C-alpha positions in Angstrom: 7.1 18.9 29.6 7.3 15.4 30.9 6.4 14.7 34.5 9.1 12.8 36.3 6.7 10.5 38.1 4.3 9.8 35.2 4.6 7.4 32.4 3.5 8.3 28.9 0.8 5.8 27.7 1.8 6.5 24.1 5.1 4.8 24.8 3.4 1.3 25.2 2.5 -1.3 22.6 -0.4 -3.5 23.6 1.9 -6.2 25.0 3.9 -3.7 26.9 0.8 -2.1 28.3 -0.5 -5.6 29.4 2.8 -6.0 31.3 2.4 -2.6 32.9 -1.1 -3.4 34.1 0.1 -6.7 35.6 2.8 -4.9 37.6 0.2 -2.5 39.1 -2.3 -5.4 39.9 -4.7 -4.8 37.1 -6.1 -7.3 34.6 -4.1 -7.4 31.4 -7.3 -7.0 29.3 -7.4 -3.3 30.4 -4.6 -2.8 27.9 -6.9 -3.5 25.0 -9.4 -1.0 26.3 -6.8 1.7 26.8 -5.2 1.1 23.4 -8.6 1.6 21.7 -9.2 4.9 23.6 -5.7 6.2 22.8 -5.3 5.3 19.1 -8.8 4.7 17.7 -10.5 7.4 19.6 -7.5 9.7 20.0 -8.5 10.8 23.6 -6.2 13.1 25.6 -7.7 12.5 29.0 -8.1 9.2 30.8 -11.4 10.5 32.3 -12.8 10.0 28.8 -12.2 6.2 29.0 -15.7 5.5 30.2 -15.4 1.7 30.3 -12.7 1.8 32.9 -13.6 1.8 36.6 -13.5 5.1 38.5 -10.7 3.8 40.7 -8.6 2.8 37.6 -9.1 6.2 36.0 -8.0 7.9 39.2 -4.9 5.7 39.3 -4.1 6.5 35.7 -4.6 10.2 36.2 -2.1 10.1 39.1 0.5 7.9 37.5 0.3 8.3 33.7 -0.1 10.9 31.0 -1.0 11.1 27.3 1.6 13.3 25.7 2.3 13.3 21.9 4.8 15.7 20.4 3.6 19.3 20.0 2.7 20.7 16.6 5.0 23.7 16.2 3.9 24.4 12.6 1.6 22.9 10.0 2.0 23.6 6.3 0.0 22.5 3.3 1.5 22.4 -0.2 -0.3 23.5 -3.3 -0.6 19.8 -4.3 -2.4 19.0 -1.0 0.7 17.5 0.8 0.8 18.3 4.6 4.0 18.8 6.6 4.1 19.1 10.4 7.0 20.4 12.3 6.7 18.7 15.7 8.5 20.1 18.8 9.9 17.6 21.3 10.5 18.0 25.0 14.3 18.6 24.6 14.0 21.5 22.1 14.6 19.3 19.0 12.0 19.2 16.3 11.1 16.5 13.7 9.1 16.6 10.5 6.3 14.4 9.3 4.6 14.4 5.9 1.2 13.3 4.6 0.9 12.7 0.9 -2.7 12.4 -0.4 -3.6 10.4 -3.5 -7.0 9.6 -5.0 -6.9 6.0 -3.6 -4.7 6.3 -0.6 -3.1 8.6 2.0 0.6 8.0 2.9 2.2 9.2 6.0 6.0 9.5 6.1 7.2 9.1 9.6 10.6 10.0 11.2 12.5 7.6 13.5 15.4 9.8 14.7 16.2 13.4 15.5 18.4 14.0 12.4 20.3 11.0 11.0 23.3 9.1 12.2 24.2 8.3 8.6 25.8 10.8 6.2 24.3 10.1 2.7 25.7 13.0 0.7 22.5 13.8 -1.2 20.2 14.1 1.7 19.2 17.3 3.5 18.5 15.4 6.8 22.0 14.2 6.9 23.3 17.7 6.7 21.5 18.6 10.0 23.5 16.0 12.0 22.2 13.7 14.6 21.0 14.1 18.2 19.1 11.0 19.4 16.6 8.2 18.7 12.9 8.9 19.0 10.8 7.2 21.7 7.9 5.0 20.9 5.6 7.9 21.8 7.4 10.2 19.5 7.2 7.7 16.6 3.6 6.6 17.0 2.7 10.1 18.1 3.3 11.3 14.5 0.5 9.0 13.3 -1.7 10.0 16.3 -1.3 13.6 15.5 -1.8 13.2 11.7 -5.0 11.1 12.2 -6.5 13.9 14.3 -5.3 16.8 12.1 -6.5 15.2 8.9 -10.1 15.3 10.2 -9.9 19.0 9.7 -9.0 18.9 6.0 -11.1 21.6 4.2 -12.0 19.1 1.5 -13.2 16.6 4.1 -11.6 14.1 6.5 -8.6 12.2 5.1 -7.5 8.8 6.3 -3.9 7.5 6.7 -4.0 4.2 4.7 -0.2 3.7 4.3 2.8 4.4 6.6 6.3 4.6 5.3 9.2 4.9 7.7 11.1 7.2 5.3 11.2 10.4 7.3 14.2 11.7 9.3 16.6 9.1 10.4 17.6 5.4 9.8 14.8 3.3 11.3 16.9 0.2 11.9 19.3 2.1 14.1 16.4 2.7 16.5 15.2 -0.9 16.5 13.2 -1.6 19.7 11.1 1.7 19.6 10.6 1.1 15.9 9.2 -2.4 16.3 6.9 -1.3 19.2 5.5 1.5 17.1 5.1 -0.8 14.1 3.2 -3.2 16.3 0.8 -0.4 17.2 0.3 0.6 13.6 -0.8 -2.9 12.7 -2.7 -3.7 15.9 -6.4 -4.1 15.1 -7.2 -2.3 18.4 -5.1 0.7 17.4 -4.7 1.6 13.7 -5.3 -1.7 12.1 -3.0 -1.2 9.1 -2.2 -4.1 6.8 1.4 -5.4 6.9 1.6 -4.6 3.2 0.7 -1.0 3.9 3.5 -0.4 6.5 6.9 0.0 5.0 10.3 0.3 6.7 13.0 2.0 4.6 16.7 1.3 5.4 20.0 2.3 3.9 21.2 -1.3 4.6 21.9 -1.9 8.3 22.3 -5.6 7.7 22.3 -7.1 11.3 19.2 -5.1 12.2 17.5 -6.1 9.0 18.1 -9.8 9.9 16.4 -9.2 13.3 13.5 -7.3 11.7 12.6 -10.2 9.5 12.4 -12.4 12.6 10.2 -10.2 14.8 7.7 -8.5 12.6 6.2 -8.8 9.2 6.3 -5.5 7.2 7.1 -4.4 3.7 10.7 -3.4 3.0 12.3 -0.6 1.0 16.0 -0.3 0.5 17.7 3.0 -0.3 20.1 1.7 -2.9 20.9 4.7 -5.1 23.9 3.0 -6.9 24.5 -0.2 -8.8 28.0 -0.9 -7.7 30.1 -0.6 -4.5 32.5 2.1 -5.7 29.7 4.6 -6.4 27.5 3.6 -3.4 30.5 4.0 -1.1 30.4 7.6 -2.0 26.7 8.2 -2.0 25.8 6.0 1.0 28.9 5.6 3.2 27.2 2.8 5.2 28.0 0.7 2.2 31.6 0.5 3.2 30.6 -1.5 6.3 27.8 -3.5 4.6 28.6 -3.8 0.8 25.9 -4.4 -1.8 26.3 -8.2 -2.1 26.0 -8.7 1.7 22.9 -6.4 1.6 21.3 -8.3 -1.2 21.9 -11.6 0.5 20.1 -10.3 3.6 17.3 -9.0 1.5 16.8 -12.4 -0.1 16.7 -13.9 3.4 14.1 -11.3 4.5 11.8 -12.3 1.6 12.2 -16.0 2.4 11.3 -15.8 6.0 7.5 -15.2 5.4 6.8 -15.6 1.7 3.1 -15.2 2.0 3.4 -11.6 3.2 6.5 -10.3 1.6 6.1 -10.3 -2.2 9.0 -8.1 -3.2 11.7 -5.6 -2.2 11.2 -1.9 -3.1 14.5 -0.3 -4.2 14.8 3.4 -3.8 17.0 5.1 -6.4 17.5 8.9 -6.4 18.3 10.2 -9.8 21.4 12.4 -9.7 22.5 14.2 -12.9 25.7 12.7 -14.3 26.3 10.7 -11.1 24.3 7.5 -11.2 21.9 8.0 -14.1 23.7 6.7 -17.2 22.6 3.9 -19.4 25.5 1.8 -18.0 24.2 2.4 -14.5 20.8 1.2 -15.5 22.2 -1.9 -17.1 24.3 -2.6 -14.0 21.2 -2.2 -11.8 19.2 -4.6 -14.0 21.9 -7.2 -13.7 22.4 -6.6 -10.0 18.8 -7.3 -9.0 18.2 -10.2 -11.2 16.4 -13.0 -9.4 15.1 -10.8 -6.6 11.4 -10.0 -6.7 11.7 -6.2 -7.1 9.9 -2.9 -7.6 12.2 0.0 -8.4 11.3 3.5 -7.4 13.1 6.2 -9.3 13.2 9.4 -7.3 14.0 12.7 -9.0 16.5 14.5 -6.8 15.0 17.2 -4.7 17.5 20.1 -4.2 18.2 21.8 -0.9 20.5 24.7 0.0 24.3 24.2 -0.5 23.9 20.8 -2.3 26.2 20.3 -5.2 23.9 17.7 -6.9 21.4 18.3 -9.6 18.3 16.5 -10.7 18.5 14.2 -13.7 16.6 15.5 -16.7 13.2 14.0 -17.4 14.5 12.5 -20.6 17.4 10.9 -18.8 15.0 9.5 -16.1 12.7 8.1 -18.8 15.7 6.5 -20.6 16.9 4.9 -17.3 13.4 3.7 -16.6 12.9 2.2 -20.1 16.1 0.1 -19.8 14.9 -1.4 -16.5 11.4 -2.0 -17.9 12.8 -3.8 -20.9 14.8 -5.9 -18.5 11.5 -7.1 -16.9 11.3 -4.9 -13.8 8.3 -3.0 -12.4 9.5 0.6 -12.3 7.8 3.7 -10.9 9.0 7.2 -11.3 8.0 8.9 -8.1 6.1 12.2 -8.4 7.7 15.1 -6.6 5.2 16.1 -3.9 5.3 19.0 -1.4 8.4 20.6 -2.9 7.1 24.1 -2.3 7.1 23.4 1.5 10.3 21.4 1.5 8.4 18.2 2.2 9.7 16.2 -0.8 11.9 13.1 -0.4 15.3 14.0 1.0 14.3 17.5 2.0 13.2 16.9 5.6 15.4 18.8 8.1 13.5 19.7 11.3 15.5 21.3 14.1 18.4 19.2 15.3 20.7 20.0 18.2 23.6 18.3 16.4 25.8 16.1 18.5 27.7 14.6 15.6 29.4 17.8 14.3 28.0 16.9 10.9 27.8 20.4 9.6 31.6 20.8 10.2 32.1 17.5 8.5 30.2 18.4 5.4 31.9 21.8 5.2 35.3 20.1 5.0 34.0 17.8 2.2 32.7 20.8 0.2 36.0 22.6 0.7 37.9 19.5 -0.7 35.5 19.3 -3.6 36.0 23.0 -4.4 39.7 22.6 -4.2 39.7 19.6 -6.6 37.4 21.4 -9.1 39.7 24.4 -9.2 42.7 22.3 -10.1 43.7 21.8 -13.8 43.3 18.2 -14.7 44.7 17.4 -18.2 43.2 14.0 -18.1 39.7 15.2 -17.2 36.8 13.8 -19.2 33.7 15.9 -19.0 31.4 12.9 -19.7 32.7 10.9 -16.8 30.2 10.0 -14.1 32.8 10.2 -11.5 33.5 13.9 -11.6 30.5 15.1 -9.5 31.6 12.8 -6.7 35.2 13.9 -6.6 36.4 14.4 -3.0 33.3 12.9 -1.5 35.1 9.9 -0.1 36.0 10.4 3.6 
């Protein structure tokens, strides 16, 4: 549990830690030393920081602590994917996933306890929302993974890429997010390339504008639909920030630092008979024309009580081919960690919901069921609108 009089050193970026040392009468360069011990060495006790003076170590012992989240459970998938359930001080829990590949190791990090948005195809959204994570709780996920992966039975694994694609909408937790990103890319901490750190957003336009001004990272946008009518249903945030406004901001984001930002990655979950038709693919190709783009097609990962189904492999391949023929780079994401509920859209954790989200979704499902039980003489079985009936709220 946190100590009321102590500050958690994991809550500080290097610049923030310099400010802290200034306020206590220490030289700012001490921050670089401490950052190295914390994040490169992964120490848990300031007495291990041997290049600090004895007096400074005594001060830090009295006034600070090193407290990452606690590992409540660790699981490993048959495909090598790791998932950690991390317990927080307030009883909530978040999930973090590591996906190993031959040439990289990608860590998927959470930014909130639950999610304040209510995308209808996402398990995290069903859990509701409690609060934003602190810097220590965000960077602590990388801190924990780096240590844990040293114990891999096949030999130590490295985190080479970070994606802010876990629980929550990162841009709704802006200041802690930016501080954690700064640590990820700090040469004295984790030293990750800007091209290897990706922030995923559902389209919080004002915060996206700020992000482009303060830090240089890669961007992924959870699009999931090629038109406003459908995206309003799948990603309700679209009603506040429609697609055209989102695309305008994405273009601005690319223009701010062209040397680092080469393209936008568009995430598109494939939902059977919802957003996966040839027409949808053609609309998407037209929509993104002129924007340097990479498109990730994500096979839907089912979770309990969902009414959506995964598009067939043939349908996904057909969708991909239309986009490739239109000149786009398209990747069909492999489903990883599905046997431990670690796949995209499946993270749930343990959320003490303050948003009454479960009640909200129960009402939606009831409306959907009522609509489906009605006789509709004009119903067309091939319509892509039917699976979304009643989802507007």
